[in-house]
C-alpha positions in Angstrom: 0.0 0.0 0.0 1.2 3.5 -0.8 2.0 5.5 2.3 1.5 9.0 0.8 -1.6 11.1 1.4 -4.4 11.3 -1.2 -3.7 8.0 -2.8 -7.2 7.7 -4.3 -9.5 9.4 -6.7 -13.2 8.6 -6.3 -16.1 8.9 -8.8 -19.5 8.7 -7.2 -22.8 7.8 -8.9 -26.5 7.8 -8.1 -27.6 5.0 -10.4 -25.9 5.7 -13.7 -25.6 9.5 -13.2 -22.3 10.9 -11.9 -22.9 13.1 -8.9 -19.4 13.8 -7.6 -15.7 13.4 -8.5 -12.9 13.9 -6.0 -9.4 13.8 -7.3 -7.6 13.8 -4.0 -8.9 11.3 -1.4 -7.0 10.0 1.6 -9.7 8.2 3.5 -12.7 6.7 1.5 -14.8 6.3 4.7 -14.4 10.0 5.5 -15.2 10.9 1.9 -18.5 8.9 2.1 -19.3 10.7 5.4 -18.6 14.0 3.7 -21.0 13.1 0.9 -23.7 12.3 3.4 -23.2 15.5 5.4 -23.4 17.6 2.2 -26.7 15.9 1.3 -25.2 14.3 -1.9 -27.3 11.2 -2.6 -25.2 8.4 -4.0 -25.4 4.6 -4.7 -21.9 3.7 -5.9 -18.3 5.0 -5.2 -15.6 3.8 -7.6 -12.2 4.0 -6.0 -9.1 4.5 -8.2 -5.3 4.6 -7.6 -4.9 8.3 -8.2 -1.3 8.0 -9.6 -1.9 5.0 -11.9 -5.5 5.6 -12.7 -6.3 2.0 -12.1 -9.6 0.8 -10.6 -9.2 -0.6 -7.1 -12.7 -1.3 -5.8 -16.4 -0.3 -5.7 -18.5 0.4 -2.7 -22.3 0.5 -2.6 -24.4 2.7 -0.3 -24.9 0.7 2.9 -21.6 -1.3 2.5 -19.0 -1.5 5.1 -16.5 1.0 3.7 -12.8 0.3 4.2 -11.1 3.7 4.9 -7.9 2.8 3.0 -8.5 0.0 0.4 -5.4 -2.1 -0.5 -3.8 -1.8 -3.9 -3.2 -4.8 -6.0 -4.2 -8.3 -4.9 
């Protein structure tokens, strides 16, 4: 796992409609809490390695969200 801050980029959807994109994310759990506080309705968060642009994982609303998903296998 990378040890730098802001290792992730997140694209957030409500159904098939993109509702938010955040280029610099350090903690995905806190990002999802921020979305909820702002009243941004969402159903899916796609998490990417910000530096490589590769897909890491997907979280659905109501899932247990891992604050810092692991890269690779």
